[in-house]
C-alpha positions in Angstrom: 0.0 0.0 0.0 2.8 2.2 0.9 5.0 1.4 -2.1 2.0 2.0 -4.5 1.5 5.2 -3.0 5.1 6.1 -3.5 4.9 5.0 -7.2 1.8 6.9 -7.7 3.4 10.0 -6.1 6.4 9.6 -8.3 4.2 9.4 -11.4 2.2 12.4 -10.4 5.4 14.4 -9.9 6.6 13.3 -13.4 3.3 14.4 -14.8 3.6 17.8 -13.2 7.2 18.2 -14.5 5.9 17.3 -18.0 3.1 19.8 -17.7 5.5 22.5 -16.5 7.7 21.9 -19.5 4.8 21.9 -21.9 3.5 25.1 -20.3 7.0 26.6 -20.4 7.4 25.8 -24.1 3.9 27.1 -24.9 4.6 30.4 -23.0 7.8 30.8 -24.8 6.2 30.2 -28.2 3.3 32.5 -27.3 5.8 35.2 -26.3 7.6 34.9 -29.5 4.4 34.9 -31.6 3.1 37.9 -29.6 6.3 39.8 -30.3 5.9 39.2 -34.0 2.2 40.2 -33.8 0.8 37.0 -35.3 -1.1 35.6 -32.4 -4.8 36.3 -31.5 -4.9 36.3 -27.7 -8.5 35.2 -27.7 -7.6 32.0 -29.5 -4.6 31.3 -27.3 -6.6 32.2 -24.1 -10.2 31.7 -24.9 -12.6 34.3 -23.2 -15.7 33.2 -21.5 -19.2 34.4 -22.6 -19.7 36.4 -19.5 -16.4 38.2 -19.8 -17.2 38.8 -23.5 -20.6 40.4 -22.5 -18.9 42.5 -19.9 -16.3 43.6 -22.4 -18.9 44.6 -24.9 -20.9 46.5 -22.3 -17.7 48.4 -21.2 -17.0 49.2 -24.9 -20.6 50.6 -25.4 -20.3 52.7 -22.2 -17.1 54.2 -23.4 -18.6 54.9 -26.8 -21.7 56.6 -25.1 -19.5 58.6 -22.8 -17.3 59.7 -25.7 -20.4 60.7 -27.8 -21.9 62.7 -24.9 -18.6 64.4 -24.3 -18.4 65.4 -28.0 -22.0 66.7 -27.9 -21.3 68.7 -24.8 -18.2 70.1 -26.3 -20.1 71.2 -29.5 -22.9 72.7 -27.4 -20.4 74.7 -25.2 -18.6 75.8 -28.3 -21.9 77.0 -30.0 -22.9 78.8 -26.7 -19.5 80.5 -26.5 -19.9 81.7 -30.2 -23.4 83.0 -29.5 -22.2 84.8 -26.4 -19.3 86.2 -28.4 -21.7 87.5 -31.1 -24.1 89.0 -28.4 -21.1 90.6 -26.7 -19.9 92.1 -30.0 -23.4 93.5 -30.7 -23.7 95.0 -27.3 -20.3 96.6 -27.7 -21.3 97.9 -31.2 -24.6 99.4 -29.8 -22.8 101.0 -26.9 -20.3 102.5 -29.3 -23.1 103.8 -31.5 -24.9 105.3 -28.5 -21.7 106.9 -27.4 -21.1 108.4 -30.9 -24.7 109.7 -31.1 -24.4 111.3 -27.6 -21.2 112.9 -28.6 -22.7 114.3 -31.8 -25.7 115.6 -29.9 -23.6 117.3 -27.3 -21.4 118.7 -30.1 -24.6 120.1 -31.8 -25.9 121.6 -28.6 -22.6 123.2 -27.9 -22.5 124.5 -31.5 -26.1 126.0 -31.2 -25.2 127.5 -27.8 -22.1 129.1 -29.4 -24.1 130.4 -32.3 -26.8 131.9 -30.0 -24.0 133.5 -27.9 -22.5 134.9 -31.1 -25.8 136.4 -32.2 -25.5 140.1 -33.0 -26.5 142.7 -30.5 -29.1 144.4 -32.9 -30.8 141.1 -33.4 -31.1 140.6 -29.6 -32.5 144.1 -29.2 -35.0 143.5 -32.0 -36.3 140.4 -30.3 -36.5 142.2 -27.0 -38.5 145.1 -28.5 -40.9 142.6 -30.2 -41.6 140.8 -27.0 -42.2 144.1 -25.1 -44.6 145.2 -27.8 -46.5 141.9 -27.7 -46.8 142.2 -23.9 -48.0 145.8 -24.2 -50.6 144.8 -26.9 -51.9 142.0 -24.7 -52.2 144.3 -21.7 -54.0 147.0 -23.8 -56.5 144.5 -25.2 -57.2 143.2 -21.7 -57.6 146.7 -20.3 -60.0 147.6 -23.1 -62.2 144.6 -22.5 -62.2 144.8 -18.7 -62.1 148.5 -18.0 -65.5 149.6 -19.3 -66.6 152.8 -17.6 -69.4 152.7 -15.1 -71.5 155.4 -16.9 -71.3 153.2 -20.1 -72.5 150.1 -18.2 -75.3 152.1 -16.6 -76.3 153.5 -20.0 -76.4 150.0 -21.6 -78.5 148.6 -18.7 -81.0 151.5 -18.9 -81.3 151.0 -22.7 -82.0 147.3 -22.2 -84.6 148.0 -19.6 -86.4 150.5 -21.8 -86.3 148.1 -24.7 -87.8 145.3 -22.6 -90.4 147.6 -21.3 -91.3 148.8 -24.8 -91.6 145.2 -26.1 -93.9 144.3 -23.2 -96.0 147.4 -23.8 -96.4 146.7 -27.5 -97.3 143.1 -26.7 -100.0 144.1 -24.3 -101.4 146.7 -26.8 -101.4 144.2 -29.7 -103.3 141.7 -27.6 -105.9 144.3 -26.7 -106.3 145.6 -30.3 -108.9 144.2 -32.7 -108.0 142.5 -35.9 -108.8 145.6 -38.2 -106.7 147.8 -35.9 -103.7 145.4 -36.1 -103.9 145.3 -39.9 -104.0 149.1 -40.0 -100.9 149.5 -37.8 -99.1 146.9 -39.8 -99.7 148.7 -43.1 -98.7 152.0 -41.6 -95.4 150.5 -40.3 -94.6 148.9 -43.7 -95.2 152.3 -45.5 -93.0 154.1 -43.0 -90.1 151.6 -43.5 -90.5 151.7 -47.3 -90.3 155.5 -47.2 -87.2 155.4 -45.0 -85.5 152.9 -47.2 -86.1 154.9 -50.4 -84.4 157.9 -48.8 -81.2 156.5 -47.3 -80.0 152.9 -47.0 -79.3 151.8 -43.4 -75.8 150.6 -44.2 -74.8 154.0 -45.7 -75.9 155.7 -42.4 -73.7 153.4 -40.4 -70.7 154.0 -42.7 -71.1 157.8 -42.5 -71.4 157.8 -38.8 -68.3 155.6 -38.3 -65.9 157.3 -40.7 -64.0 160.4 -39.5 -61.9 162.4 -41.9 -58.9 164.4 -40.8 -58.7 168.0 -41.9 -55.4 168.9 -43.5 -54.2 171.0 -40.6 -55.8 169.6 -37.4 -53.7 167.0 -35.8 -56.7 164.8 -34.8 -58.1 166.8 -32.0 -59.6 164.2 -29.6 -62.1 164.9 -26.9 -61.2 163.4 -23.5 -64.5 161.5 -23.3 -64.2 160.1 -26.9 -64.7 156.3 -27.3 -61.4 154.6 -28.3 -62.5 151.0 -28.4 -62.1 148.6 -31.3 -59.8 148.9 -34.3 -59.2 151.9 -36.5 -58.7 151.6 -40.3 -56.5 154.1 -42.2 -56.6 154.6 -46.0 -54.6 157.2 -47.9 -52.2 157.8 -50.7 -49.9 160.8 -51.3 -47.8 161.6 -54.4 -44.7 163.8 -53.9 -43.1 166.1 -56.4 -40.2 166.1 -57.1 -39.8 162.4 -56.6 -37.6 161.3 -53.7 -34.0 160.4 -54.3 -32.9 156.8 -53.8 -31.4 157.6 -50.4 -34.5 159.5 -49.3 -36.7 156.7 -50.4 -34.8 154.3 -48.2 -35.1 156.7 -45.3 -38.9 156.9 -45.7 -39.2 153.1 -45.9 -37.2 152.7 -42.7 -39.1 155.4 -40.9 -42.7 154.4 -41.7 -42.0 150.7 -40.8 -40.2 151.5 -37.5 -42.9 154.0 -36.4 -45.6 151.5 -37.5 -44.1 148.8 -35.3 -43.9 151.2 -32.4 -47.6 152.1 -32.7 -48.6 148.4 -33.1 -50.0 148.8 -36.6 -50.7 146.1 -39.2 -51.3 146.2 -43.0 -49.6 147.1 -46.3 -47.4 150.2 -47.1 -46.6 150.6 -50.8 -43.5 152.9 -50.8 -42.4 154.3 -54.1 -40.1 157.2 -55.0 -43.3 159.0 -56.1 -45.0 158.7 -52.6 -46.9 156.4 -50.3 -50.1 154.3 -50.7 -51.2 152.6 -47.4 -54.0 150.5 -46.0 -53.3 150.2 -42.2 -55.2 149.1 -39.0 -54.3 149.6 -35.4 -55.3 151.1 -32.0 -57.3 154.4 -32.0 -54.3 156.4 -30.6 -51.7 154.4 -32.5 -53.0 155.2 -36.0 -53.3 158.9 -35.2 -49.9 158.9 -33.6 -48.4 157.4 -36.7 -50.1 160.0 -39.0 -48.7 162.8 -36.8 -45.2 161.3 -36.9 -45.4 161.1 -40.7 -46.5 164.8 -40.9 -43.5 165.8 -38.7 -41.1 163.7 -40.8 -41.9 165.1 -44.2 -43.8 168.4 -45.2 -45.2 166.5 -48.2 -47.8 164.9 -45.9 -49.0 168.2 -44.3 -52.1 168.4 -46.4 -52.6 164.6 -46.8 -56.2 163.5 -46.4 -56.1 160.6 -44.0 -59.4 158.6 -44.2 -60.2 156.9 -40.8 -62.8 154.4 -39.8 -63.0 153.8 -36.0 -64.6 151.1 -33.8 -64.1 148.1 -36.1 -64.1 144.6 -34.5 -60.7 143.5 -33.2 -60.8 140.6 -35.6 -60.4 143.0 -38.5 -56.9 144.1 -37.4 -54.2 143.1 -39.9 -51.8 140.7 -38.0 -48.6 141.9 -39.8 -47.1 145.2 -41.0 -45.5 145.0 -44.4 -43.7 148.0 -46.0 -42.3 147.1 -49.4 -40.7 149.2 -52.3 -42.6 149.5 -55.6 -42.1 151.4 -58.9 -45.6 153.0 -58.8 -48.1 153.7 -56.1 -50.8 152.4 -58.5 -49.4 150.1 -61.1 -50.4 151.6 -64.5 -47.1 150.8 -66.2 -46.2 154.6 -66.3 -43.2 154.7 -63.9 -40.2 157.0 -64.4 -40.3 159.4 -67.4 -43.7 158.0 -68.6 -45.5 159.3 -65.5 -47.3 162.7 -66.1 -46.3 165.5 -63.6 -48.6 166.1 -60.7 -48.8 169.8 -61.5 -50.7 169.0 -64.7 -53.5 167.1 -62.8 -57.1 168.0 -63.2 -59.3 170.0 -60.9 -60.4 168.2 -57.7 -64.2 168.3 -57.2 -66.1 168.1 -53.9 -69.0 165.6 -53.8 -71.7 168.2 -54.4 -69.8 169.6 -57.4 -69.2 166.1 -58.8 -72.9 165.2 -58.7 -73.8 168.5 -60.4 -71.2 167.8 -63.1 -72.5 164.3 -64.0 -75.8 165.8 -64.9 -74.2 167.9 -67.7 -74.4 166.5 -71.2 -70.9 167.6 -72.4 -69.2 165.6 -69.6 -67.4 162.2 -69.8 -66.9 159.9 -66.8 -64.2 157.3 -66.9 -64.3 154.4 -64.3 -60.6 153.5 -63.9 -61.1 150.6 -61.5 -61.0 147.0 -62.7 -64.1 145.3 -64.1 -64.8 143.4 -60.9 -64.8 146.5 -58.8 -66.8 148.5 -61.3 -69.5 145.7 -61.6 -70.0 145.8 -57.8 -70.9 149.5 -57.9 -70.3 152.7 -59.9 -71.8 156.2 -60.5 -74.6 156.0 -63.1 -75.2 159.4 -64.8 -78.8 160.5 -65.5 -80.2 159.7 -69.1 -79.6 163.3 -70.3 -76.4 163.7 -68.4 -72.7 162.7 -68.8 -71.4 159.8 -70.8 -70.0 156.9 -68.8 -66.9 155.2 -70.3 -65.9 151.8 -68.8 -62.5 150.5 -70.0 -63.5 147.1 -68.6 -60.0 146.4 -67.4 -58.8 143.2 -65.8 -55.7 144.9 -64.4 -54.6 148.6 -64.2 -51.7 148.2 -66.7 -54.4 147.9 -69.4 -55.5 151.5 -68.8 -52.8 153.3 -70.8 -53.4 151.0 -73.8 -57.1 151.7 -73.7 -56.5 155.4 -73.3 -54.3 155.4 -76.5 -57.0 154.1 -78.7 -58.1 156.7 -81.5 -61.8 156.5 -80.7 -61.1 157.2 -77.0 -58.8 160.2 -77.9 -61.6 161.6 -80.1 -64.1 161.4 -77.2 -61.7 163.0 -74.7 -60.6 165.8 -77.1 -63.6 167.9 -76.0 
């Protein structure tokens, strides 16, 4: 039993030695093959199915991790690019705002410098204009608010009388019989018709509101005179000899400056042959300007200034415009073509004029344009003067009409 065991042990030892040698040879061969790169490790050392699954799983995990890392890298890169663009845009906008602000500040400084460099006469002119505007506003306010007590009392009394009269007439008319009412009505109509045939109501109003200045009186004004509303001034004045160029400029400057001082508005045609003006302004302002003009040049001493007082404030011309012209009335006869004033005809007063148009050997020429003439003109009686109407569209057509042979024959006398 013991010897067998020994034999068996010896055999086992020999088997182990053989195995070791085989293993050693195999390892050596594997090493050599591995160094030459010709051996597949899986064939030499077979991998179990479980290890293979684990290996595949690890490989897949690595692949997923790599893919996610790549995606994250791309996302971060895109975000950084967007941030870079946004930052660049912000910087650009900031720069544009800065440039705009700089330009605006530069413009403000430039305007401030220009306003500081504005000439002294211009500043004075603006100041005077403002003062005049304030003065005008105060004057209008005072006129509307400061109505005298007697005037208020007078208006109130007049209204009471009117109301009383209306009530009385109403009571009387109610008490009257029908025939009596008819009789009164016919009587009233006849009375109104008779009144209208004598003098139109609008003519009465015009005559009462227009005041003419005598050539020498400097508008003598009563202390209690009503100065409310707007005054209209119409006049023209020819001068002889005509003004020099320098004197013409002086007159232009004077009439405009004094007109602004007296708060006037309207048009001033200023020629070397005189002035032709249509002006509105305050009661005292218009008269003050006329007095200034008379003191400035003796040519206006005998000028007939036609004034209309108490017009509504809305009829005041907003601006004053003095401008140079060749002729006061544009007939196309400026310079040497213009006839001298000394050769003018005889001026007739209204009564003499009406007497003259009744004479048969008289000719009347309406030198206004056709539109004005059609609105209203003097009509001679059937056996009186002959009316000649040039039917002009504009005044420059008058000399042409006057030069016609048939007209010259009629005017030869």
